[in-house]
C-alpha positions in Angstrom: 114.8 104.4 89.5 117.0 106.9 91.2 115.4 107.5 94.6 113.3 105.3 96.8 111.3 105.4 100.0 110.6 102.2 101.8 107.6 102.3 104.1 107.4 99.7 106.8 104.1 99.7 108.9 104.9 98.4 112.3 102.8 97.4 115.4 104.7 95.7 118.2 107.6 94.8 116.1 110.5 95.2 118.4 111.8 91.7 117.9 111.7 91.6 114.1 112.7 95.2 113.3 116.4 95.0 114.0 116.9 92.1 111.4 114.5 93.7 109.0 116.3 97.0 109.0 119.6 95.3 108.6 118.5 93.4 105.5 116.9 96.5 103.9 119.8 98.7 104.5 122.2 96.1 103.1 120.1 95.8 100.0 120.0 99.6 99.5 123.7 99.7 99.9 124.1 97.2 97.1 121.8 99.1 94.8 123.5 102.5 95.0 120.4 104.8 94.7 120.9 108.6 94.5 118.6 108.9 97.7 116.9 106.4 99.9 115.0 106.5 103.1 113.2 103.9 105.3 110.1 105.2 107.2 109.1 102.9 109.9 105.4 104.0 110.9 104.7 103.0 114.5 101.0 102.2 114.7 100.6 102.8 118.3 102.8 100.0 119.5 102.9 99.0 123.2 106.4 97.6 123.1 109.8 99.2 122.2 109.2 99.3 118.5 109.8 103.2 118.6 112.9 102.9 120.6 114.2 100.3 118.2 113.9 102.6 115.3 115.3 105.6 117.2 118.3 103.6 118.2 119.2 102.7 114.5 122.4 104.8 113.7 121.7 104.9 110.0 120.3 108.4 109.1 118.3 106.9 106.3 116.0 105.4 108.9 113.3 107.6 110.4 110.4 107.0 112.7 106.8 108.2 111.9 104.2 107.7 114.7 100.5 107.3 114.2 98.1 109.0 116.6 97.4 105.8 118.4 96.6 102.3 116.9 94.8 103.3 113.7 95.4 100.3 111.6 97.8 99.0 108.8 96.0 101.1 106.2 96.4 104.3 108.1 100.1 103.5 108.8 100.9 102.9 105.1 99.0 106.0 104.1 100.8 108.1 106.6 104.1 106.8 105.5 103.5 107.2 101.8 102.2 110.8 102.2 105.6 111.6 104.0 107.7 110.0 101.4 110.5 112.0 99.6 111.6 109.3 97.1 110.4 109.4 93.5 109.2 105.7 94.1 107.6 104.4 97.2 107.6 100.7 98.3 105.7 99.4 101.3 106.7 96.1 102.7 105.7 94.2 105.8 107.9 94.2 108.8 108.5 90.5 108.6 109.8 90.7 105.1 107.7 87.8 104.1 108.5 89.0 100.5 112.3 89.3 100.5 113.3 92.9 99.9 115.3 91.7 96.8 112.0 91.0 95.1 111.8 94.8 94.5 114.0 94.2 91.5 111.2 92.3 89.9 108.7 95.1 90.5 111.1 97.7 89.2 111.8 95.7 86.1 108.1 95.4 85.3 107.3 99.1 85.8 110.2 99.9 83.5 108.9 97.4 80.9 105.3 98.5 81.0 105.4 102.1 82.1 103.0 101.3 84.9 102.7 103.6 87.9 101.9 100.8 90.3 103.3 97.3 90.8 102.0 94.8 93.2 103.6 91.6 94.5 101.5 88.5 94.0 101.5 85.1 95.6 98.8 83.8 93.4 100.4 84.2 89.9 103.1 81.5 90.6 102.4 79.6 93.8 105.7 77.6 93.3 107.4 80.8 94.6 105.6 80.4 98.0 108.2 78.8 100.1 106.2 78.6 103.4 102.4 78.6 103.1 99.8 79.9 105.5 97.5 77.4 107.1 94.9 75.8 104.8 92.1 77.8 106.4 93.9 81.1 105.9 94.7 80.3 102.2 91.1 79.3 101.4 89.9 82.4 103.1 92.2 84.5 101.1 91.1 82.9 97.8 87.5 83.5 98.8 88.2 87.1 99.7 89.9 87.5 96.2 86.7 86.1 94.5 84.5 88.5 96.4 86.8 91.4 95.7 86.9 90.8 91.9 83.1 90.3 91.7 82.4 93.5 93.7 85.0 95.9 92.4 85.8 94.5 89.0 89.5 94.6 89.7 91.4 91.8 87.7 94.2 91.1 90.4 94.6 87.6 91.8 96.2 88.7 95.0 95.6 92.2 96.4 96.7 91.4 99.9 100.4 90.7 99.6 102.1 93.4 101.5 104.7 94.3 99.0 103.7 97.1 96.5 105.5 99.8 94.6 104.1 103.2 93.6 105.4 106.1 91.6 105.5 109.0 94.1 103.1 111.3 92.2 100.6 108.5 91.8 101.0 107.5 95.5 100.2 111.1 96.7 97.0 111.1 94.6 95.9 107.6 95.5 96.8 107.6 99.2 95.3 111.0 99.8 91.9 109.7 98.8 92.2 106.4 100.8 89.5 106.1 103.5 89.9 102.5 104.7 92.4 102.3 107.7 92.3 98.6 108.3 93.5 95.5 106.3 91.3 96.0 103.3 93.1 99.2 102.3 94.9 97.5 99.4 91.8 96.9 97.5 90.8 100.6 97.8 94.1 101.8 96.8 94.1 99.7 93.6 90.5 100.7 92.9 91.4 104.4 93.3 94.4 103.9 91.0 92.1 102.6 88.3 89.6 105.4 88.8 92.5 108.0 88.4 93.9 106.3 85.3 97.2 104.9 86.8 98.0 101.6 85.2 99.0 98.8 87.6 100.7 95.5 87.1 100.8 92.3 89.2 104.1 90.6 89.6 104.7 87.1 91.0 107.2 87.3 93.9 108.9 84.9 96.3 107.0 84.8 99.6 107.3 82.9 102.8 104.7 82.9 105.6 106.0 84.2 108.9 104.3 83.2 112.1 103.1 85.9 114.5 100.3 87.6 112.4 98.8 90.7 113.9 95.5 90.1 112.0 92.8 89.0 114.5 89.9 86.9 113.4 87.5 89.8 113.9 89.6 92.2 111.8 90.1 89.5 109.1 86.3 89.0 108.8 85.7 92.7 108.7 88.1 93.0 105.8 85.5 91.0 103.7 83.3 94.0 103.8 86.0 96.4 102.5 85.2 95.7 98.8 81.6 96.7 99.5 82.8 99.8 101.3 85.0 100.7 98.3 81.9 100.5 96.0 79.8 102.5 98.3 82.5 105.3 98.5 82.6 105.3 94.7 78.9 105.6 94.4 78.8 108.6 96.9 81.7 110.3 95.1 84.0 110.0 98.1 87.1 109.5 95.9 86.7 112.9 94.3 88.0 114.5 97.5 91.2 114.1 99.4 91.4 113.1 102.9 93.2 115.0 105.7 95.7 112.5 107.3 
């Protein structure tokens, strides 16, 4: 992997971003890529998220602004479609999966030739240092069951916010993505399968960080997204690209 774009979707992340950017840039310095960039996508924040990014002196960091608060799915898509690296990683602003876990995803795509690698909390739960509440964990497992039954995808954890895409595959996948909320991960993996891009699931270290931006209503709405994905497939929506 010679060049890399890291996409960080951010909504009201002024407090966490300075530490996150410091850790990410330190990791990139240690890896010695030919080219790297960090795109922070501001999803209509009402705090100083944009100012924090603009004040970062490192030229590898750039700010991309959504047209208002569109959702995490829109933010990730927007960042991925502006990426210049030959591989694209998206990671949550809280770094619940440490940035160093990219090494595991990279090793797996090298070994298998896959175009997509997704971090997983479910394959080895001993790697989860800090768990979510019992209610959220059970809801996540139920979501995964529904997702697998409806879409036929085999993955045990589609919602971990730590995923790596080969750039060409990313452009084809994200340009067809229609879901702008929190269920976009399922849609992207479903599109990857439709387009013939192999994906691998990789156990990663993960620790829950308090301060989730997922409201109860948005969380419940995400349960409908696997059905939306199937409906989009049936009506042929994924044959056409979407204008961002």
